C-alpha positions as CSV (number, residue, x, y, z in Angstrom):
1,M,-3.9,81.9,37.6
2,D,-5.6,82.5,40.9
3,T,-4.7,82.0,44.6
4,L,-5.7,78.3,44.4
5,D,-3.2,77.8,41.6
6,D,-0.6,79.5,43.6
7,T,-1.3,77.2,46.6
8,I,-1.1,74.1,44.4
9,L,2.2,75.3,43.0
10,D,3.5,75.9,46.6
11,V,2.6,72.3,47.4
12,L,4.3,70.9,44.3
13,R,7.4,73.0,45.0
14,T,7.9,71.4,48.4
15,D,6.6,67.9,47.3
16,G,6.7,67.3,43.5
17,R,5.4,63.8,44.2
18,A,2.3,64.8,46.0
19,S,-0.8,63.0,44.7
20,F,-3.7,65.0,43.3
21,S,-5.8,63.7,46.2
22,E,-3.2,64.9,48.8
23,I,-3.0,68.3,47.1
24,G,-6.8,68.4,47.1
25,R,-6.9,67.8,50.8
26,R,-4.4,70.6,51.4
27,V,-6.2,73.2,49.2
28,G,-9.8,72.1,49.6
29,L,-10.5,70.8,46.1
30,S,-11.5,67.4,44.7
31,T,-8.9,65.2,43.2
32,N,-10.4,65.8,39.7
33,A,-10.4,69.5,40.2
34,V,-6.7,69.5,41.2
35,A,-5.8,67.2,38.3
36,A,-7.5,69.6,35.8
37,R,-5.8,72.6,37.3
38,V,-2.3,71.0,37.2
39,R,-2.8,69.9,33.6
40,R,-3.9,73.4,32.7
41,L,-0.8,74.8,34.4
42,E,1.4,72.3,32.5
43,R,-0.3,73.3,29.1
44,A,0.2,77.0,29.9
45,G,3.9,76.4,30.5
46,V,3.7,77.4,34.2
47,I,4.9,73.9,35.2
48,L,7.7,73.0,32.9
49,G,8.4,69.6,34.3
50,Y,9.2,67.4,37.3
51,R,12.6,66.1,38.2
52,V,14.5,64.2,40.8
53,V,17.5,66.0,42.4
54,L,19.9,63.6,43.9
55,A,22.4,64.4,46.7
56,S,25.0,62.8,44.5
57,D,24.2,65.4,41.7
58,G,25.0,68.2,44.1
59,G,21.3,69.1,44.5
60,D,19.6,71.0,47.4
61,F,20.5,68.3,49.9
62,S,24.2,69.1,50.5
63,P,26.2,70.4,47.6
64,G,30.0,70.2,48.2
65,L,30.5,73.3,46.1
66,E,28.1,76.1,45.5
67,A,28.8,78.6,42.7
68,F,27.2,81.5,40.7
69,V,27.6,81.2,36.9
70,D,27.1,84.4,34.8
71,V,25.9,83.4,31.4
72,R,26.0,85.4,28.2
73,L,24.0,83.6,25.5
74,D,25.0,83.3,21.9
75,P,22.8,85.9,20.0
76,A,21.1,83.0,18.1
77,R,20.0,81.3,21.3
78,D,16.4,81.8,22.4
79,S,16.3,83.3,25.9
80,E,13.1,81.6,27.1
81,E,14.3,78.2,25.8
82,F,17.6,78.6,27.6
83,L,15.8,79.4,30.9
84,A,13.6,76.3,30.7
85,W,16.6,74.2,29.7
86,A,18.8,75.6,32.5
87,R,16.2,75.1,35.2
88,A,15.9,71.4,34.3
89,L,19.7,70.9,34.3
90,P,20.8,68.8,37.3
91,G,22.8,70.9,39.7
92,V,21.1,74.2,38.8
93,L,19.4,75.4,42.0
94,D,18.1,78.7,40.5
95,A,18.3,80.5,37.2
96,V,17.4,84.2,36.8
97,H,17.4,86.6,33.9
98,V,19.5,89.7,34.8
99,T,20.5,93.1,33.4
100,G,24.1,94.0,32.6
101,P,26.8,92.3,30.5
102,Y,25.4,88.8,31.1
103,D,21.9,87.4,30.3
104,Y,21.5,85.0,33.2
105,V,22.9,84.0,36.6
106,L,22.7,80.4,37.6
107,R,23.1,79.3,41.2
108,V,24.5,75.8,41.1
109,G,25.2,73.2,43.7
110,V,27.6,70.4,42.7
111,R,29.6,67.7,44.4
112,D,33.1,68.9,43.3
113,T,35.1,70.8,40.7
114,E,34.8,67.9,38.3
115,A,31.0,68.1,38.4
116,L,31.2,71.9,38.1
117,D,33.4,71.5,35.0
118,R,30.8,69.1,33.4
119,L,28.0,71.5,34.2
120,L,29.9,74.5,32.6
121,R,30.7,72.4,29.5
122,S,27.1,71.6,29.1
123,V,26.0,75.2,29.5
124,K,28.3,76.2,26.7
125,K,27.9,73.2,24.4
126,D,24.2,72.3,24.9
127,G,22.8,75.6,26.4
128,G,24.2,77.9,23.8
129,A,26.3,80.1,26.1
130,S,28.9,82.2,24.3
131,H,30.6,83.2,27.5
132,T,30.5,82.3,31.2
133,Q,32.0,83.6,34.4
134,T,32.0,81.5,37.5
135,R,32.2,82.7,41.1
136,L,32.5,80.2,44.0
137,A,30.5,80.8,47.2
138,L,32.7,80.8,50.2
139,R,30.1,80.7,52.9
């Protein structure tokens, strides 16, 4: 990766729907050069995917409830696979690997406690968490 790749990733972070030609205008490359770089970043696993975050999912737009979920993985669960899975989960705003008694901290934004409950059940059932601890953000 180089500084052009970093700039392309910055554009995609703010506008995941930006066309290759729009990105090229912003970074000073041709459409084909941008397409080749993006495809290389996808193959290398730097870009894991693209997703739509809806306000109704409690995404970045205005979550009714924000929480921090400490996650301890089942020993058989692959850590890197969990990270990719968690980052693609609707409602997960950020996922970081941490030290201490837990493996990850997820920052989540959801509509309400019912949506939080669904997310936590998914983290345990589909994500391979053996234990979670949830803290609600007050402000």
